[in-house]
C-alpha positions as CSV (number, residue, x, y, z in Angstrom):
1,M,-26.2,44.0,135.4
2,F,-28.3,43.4,132.2
3,L,-26.9,44.1,128.7
4,P,-28.7,45.0,125.5
5,G,-30.0,42.0,123.7
6,D,-30.6,40.0,127.0
7,L,-34.0,38.2,126.8
8,I,-36.6,38.0,129.6
9,F,-38.7,34.9,129.7
10,T,-41.8,35.3,132.0
11,H,-43.8,32.6,133.6
12,G,-47.2,34.0,134.5
13,A,-49.7,32.3,136.8
14,G,-52.9,33.9,135.2
15,L,-55.5,31.9,133.0
16,I,-54.2,33.8,129.9
17,Q,-50.6,32.9,130.7
18,R,-51.3,29.3,131.3
19,G,-53.5,29.1,128.2
20,I,-50.5,30.6,126.0
21,R,-48.2,28.0,127.6
22,W,-50.6,25.3,126.8
23,A,-51.1,26.5,123.2
24,E,-47.2,26.7,122.5
25,R,-46.3,23.1,124.0
26,K,-45.6,20.8,121.2
27,P,-46.7,17.2,121.2
28,G,-44.7,15.2,123.6
29,E,-43.0,18.1,125.1
30,P,-42.9,18.9,128.7
31,E,-44.8,21.8,130.2
32,A,-43.6,25.1,128.8
33,Y,-41.9,27.6,131.2
34,A,-42.3,30.9,129.2
35,N,-45.5,32.7,128.1
36,H,-43.9,35.9,127.2
37,V,-40.6,37.2,126.0
38,A,-39.0,40.7,126.3
39,G,-35.7,42.1,126.1
40,F,-33.2,44.7,127.3
41,T,-32.6,47.6,124.9
42,P,-31.0,50.7,126.4
43,P,-29.5,50.3,130.0
44,G,-32.4,49.6,132.4
45,M,-34.9,49.7,129.7
46,V,-37.2,46.7,128.4
47,T,-38.7,46.4,124.9
48,E,-41.7,44.3,124.6
49,A,-45.0,43.8,122.6
50,L,-47.8,44.5,124.7
51,W,-50.9,46.3,123.2
52,S,-48.2,47.9,121.1
53,V,-44.3,47.4,121.0
54,Q,-43.0,49.7,123.8
55,T,-40.0,50.4,125.8
56,R,-40.3,51.0,129.5
57,P,-38.0,50.9,132.5
58,F,-37.2,47.6,133.9
59,A,-38.7,48.6,137.3
60,Q,-42.1,48.8,135.6
61,F,-41.7,45.7,133.8
62,N,-40.7,43.7,137.0
63,D,-43.9,43.2,138.6
64,G,-42.9,40.1,140.8
65,T,-44.0,37.7,138.0
66,P,-41.4,34.9,137.9
67,F,-38.9,35.5,135.0
68,Q,-35.4,34.4,133.7
69,V,-33.0,36.6,132.0
70,W,-30.7,34.8,129.3
71,R,-27.6,36.1,127.5
72,C,-25.9,35.0,124.3
73,M,-22.4,35.0,125.7
74,P,-20.2,35.3,122.7
75,L,-21.9,38.5,121.3
76,T,-19.7,41.5,121.1
77,D,-21.0,44.9,122.4
78,A,-21.6,46.1,118.9
79,Q,-23.7,42.9,118.1
80,R,-25.7,43.5,121.4
81,Q,-26.2,47.1,120.3
82,A,-27.4,46.0,116.7
83,V,-29.9,43.5,118.2
84,A,-31.3,46.2,120.6
85,A,-31.6,48.8,117.8
86,Q,-33.5,46.4,115.7
87,A,-35.9,45.5,118.5
88,L,-36.3,49.4,119.1
89,A,-37.2,49.8,115.4
90,Y,-40.5,47.9,116.1
91,V,-41.5,50.3,118.9
92,G,-44.9,51.9,118.2
93,R,-46.4,49.0,116.1
94,D,-49.7,47.8,117.1
95,Y,-49.9,44.2,118.7
96,G,-50.7,41.2,116.5
97,L,-53.8,39.9,118.0
98,L,-54.5,37.9,114.9
99,K,-51.1,36.2,115.3
100,I,-52.4,34.8,118.6
101,G,-55.2,33.1,116.9
102,A,-52.7,31.8,114.3
103,H,-50.6,30.2,117.1
104,L,-53.8,28.8,118.7
105,G,-54.8,27.4,115.3
106,D,-51.4,25.7,114.9
107,A,-51.7,24.3,118.5
108,L,-55.1,22.8,117.9
109,L,-53.8,21.3,114.6
110,S,-50.6,20.1,116.2
111,R,-52.7,18.1,118.8
112,L,-55.0,16.7,116.3
113,M,-52.1,15.5,114.0
114,G,-49.8,14.5,117.0
115,R,-46.9,16.5,115.5
116,N,-45.8,20.1,115.3
117,V,-47.7,22.2,112.7
118,Y,-47.0,25.6,111.4
119,A,-49.7,26.0,108.9
120,V,-51.9,28.8,110.0
121,R,-48.9,31.0,111.2
122,K,-47.5,30.7,107.5
123,L,-50.8,31.9,106.2
124,A,-50.9,34.8,108.8
125,S,-47.7,36.6,107.7
126,L,-48.6,39.8,109.5
127,D,-45.2,41.4,110.0
128,R,-46.7,44.8,110.5
129,Y,-48.4,43.6,113.7
130,P,-45.9,41.9,116.1
131,I,-46.3,39.6,119.0
132,C,-43.6,39.5,121.8
133,S,-41.6,36.4,120.3
134,W,-41.7,38.0,116.8
135,V,-40.1,41.1,117.9
136,W,-37.1,39.4,119.5
137,A,-36.7,36.4,117.1
138,N,-36.8,38.9,114.2
139,A,-34.4,41.5,116.1
140,Y,-31.8,38.7,116.4
141,F,-32.4,37.4,112.8
142,R,-32.3,40.6,111.0
143,A,-29.3,42.0,113.0
144,L,-27.2,38.9,113.3
145,G,-28.8,36.2,111.1
146,M,-29.3,34.3,114.3
147,L,-32.3,31.8,114.6
148,F,-33.9,30.3,117.4
149,G,-34.1,27.0,115.7
150,I,-37.0,27.9,114.0
151,D,-38.3,30.7,111.3
152,P,-38.5,33.9,113.2
153,N,-42.0,34.5,111.9
154,E,-43.1,31.4,113.5
155,A,-41.3,31.5,116.9
156,D,-43.2,31.6,120.1
157,P,-41.8,32.2,123.7
158,D,-41.5,28.4,124.4
159,D,-39.5,27.8,121.1
160,M,-37.1,30.5,122.1
161,H,-36.7,29.4,125.7
162,D,-36.2,25.7,124.7
163,F,-33.5,26.9,122.2
164,V,-31.6,29.2,124.7
165,S,-31.9,26.6,127.5
166,A,-30.3,23.9,125.2
167,S,-27.6,26.2,123.7
168,L,-24.1,26.4,125.1
169,A,-23.8,29.9,123.8
170,W,-26.6,31.1,126.1
171,A,-26.5,31.3,129.9
172,M,-29.2,32.3,132.3
173,V,-27.7,35.2,134.1
174,F,-30.7,36.0,136.4
175,E,-33.9,34.4,137.7
176,L,-36.8,35.5,139.8
177,K,-38.5,32.4,141.1
178,E,-42.1,31.9,142.5
179,A,-42.8,33.9,145.6
180,A,-42.3,31.7,148.6
């Protein structure tokens, strides 16, 4: 059902997940949906940045947290494989905890200035230490030259979700909603 390169956007209910959505919300923007992004690589496997970038079976990823799966419809099988291969190249890298601080710094500056600011993230160019959105924004950029409306080093899950939601090339292929 899912293809390599399909993106998974999660909507967790915990304090940390809500804090991430608050921090990635731009001035004047509605509440963010996504606090995490992962993606499919080999069949049935998900690659994501947790404490390190890792690949695990989708059954282990799917813990009941609401999520959406988005697919870039015009991609060929070869392009999907290229994106997945690029994401897999990051497996084993340690998580970029300092990047979370950079995102928070920009969120605070953005609220103070009343506009979107990408200052701290530009200074914290820590490609060796990825976060979830960095893995997939860079996988698409390096494999296909595709952007999510923003520099891949500055992307957050909300930026990516906003982009795919507004793009005619992307379609939501699955959604697990809040438990009833």
